[in-house]
C-alpha positions, 0 to 999 in steps of 0.5 A: 227289916226282918219277917220276925220284926214284921211279925212283932209289928203285926202282933202289936197292931193287933189287927181284926179279921172277923171273916176268919174268926167266925169260922174257927172253933174255940180252940183255934181262936185261943191258939190265935189269941196266944200267937197274936198277943204280947209274951207274958208269963201266962198265955195271954187270952187276947180275943182273936178278933182284933185285927184292926184295933188301936195299939194300946200301951195300957195293955201289956205295953202294946200302945196308946188308945189315945184316951183322955179322962172323961165322965161317962155319967154325962152320957147317960144324962142321969138315966142310968145314974138315977136308976132308970136304965131303960129309956135314954135316947141318943143325945143329938141335940148338940150335933156331937152324938151320932143319930142311930135311927138305922133299923140295922144298927138298932137291931145289932144293938138290941142283939148285943150284951149292951154293958156299960160302966155306970161310974164317972171317969169312964168313956167308951173309946173303941168300938167295932163289930157286932155283926152276928153276936160278935163285937168289941167295946172298950172303956178307958179312964186315965190309967185303965181299960176294960174291954168287953168282947162278945161272941156266939154262945156256941163258942163258950165251952171252948173259951172256958176250957182255955181259961181254966188253964189260966187260973181256978175260976172264982164265981162273981156276978155282973149286974146279976149275971152269973160270971167267973173270974180268972186271974193272969197275974196280980193286975190282970183279970178276965171275967166270963159271963154265962151265955145269954140271948145267944152270946157270951161276954168276956171282960178283960182288964188293961193298964193299972188295976188292982183286985180291989179296984176291979171288984169295985168296977164290976159292981158298976157294970150294968146292962142297958137298953139299945139306945142308951148303949148306942148313946155311949159310943164314940161320936165318930162312930161309922154305922152301915148307912155312913159307910159309902160316904166315909169310904169316899173320904178315906179313898179321896187320895188313894189310888185304886187297883184295876177293877177295884169297886169302892161300892164293895166297901160295905158290910164292915159292921159298926166301927170307930174312925180308926177301925174303919180306916184300917178296914178300908185300907186293908182291902185296898192294900191286899188288892194292890198286892194281888195285882203286883203278884199277878203282874209279876207272874205274867211278866207285865212290867208296866202293871208291876211298876204301877202296883209298886208305885201305888204301894209306895204312895201309901206313905202319903195317904191322908187316912194312914197319916191321920192314924199313925199317932193312934196306933201301929196299923199304918206302920204295919201297912207301910212295912208290908207295902214297902217290901212288896214294892221292893220286890220282896213280898213277905211270906205272911203278908196276908196275915199282916194286912188281914187279906181274905 
């Protein structure tokens, strides 16, 4: 398979590497957006920090987020629907919602924009990030997605300059918050909210949208308190205090490279299960490739063979097998690992796997 095909797979997997993004200015970020996005008639303003996201068929044919229809209103237990946006705690009574007692998680939530769609039929399906005023949450229903991405306020001007090349901005408001709407085509919209509390939010549509439907949903996007927002996140979310235990599960059948310390698999932010699995396997895969390259340079045939065998074994790793129906990350990982194991590491393997 050619490097060009691998590049397309990487683009479709749309993986996430915040350690690179946080050092880029807006112009560089937007260049990455266009490189990593599906070609369209207009430059696609996909946020650059998307290295490990599920593929999305709903968004320009990228692939399915595996979303079933649900009722977000039930998550709120009536608090938002009835007009009280400030007090609903996370529901843990039935064991189906996570407990958010971590001061770290609550602080991160308090510093995020905390926007939700207050309308039946929408469910939070993907979440990751939100360290240092940066993160993503995606809401989905049967046919559409609305992705909410937030970034440091310092990057607003460069993002905004890029969006001005998409269309003439149209003033709108989101829960009373001044914003501008940009239109890529008849069914593809983005809304940039003005900076607030050190960050700004961009809403981006995916799937089947009309302008009338988008305008209606914008009237139902509301800002809530931290606990209400956390209660709306997927039940399988992995928070910092759960990272070690979840990493151990992911690595149960994964061979580790020499000197690899699983205890370093922390500080990954807040992720759903898919994103967490991709982040962990990214680090392991990158370490095995580094070991293969070291052994190759040193002429260490035994170590070279062990690294190749470990990479080839990734086809059997339970974590990747469990992810393959949700997104393209396993396919990208296997394609890269197989090339390295065969003695032909792709020139852009670091981009493919998000290696540091």
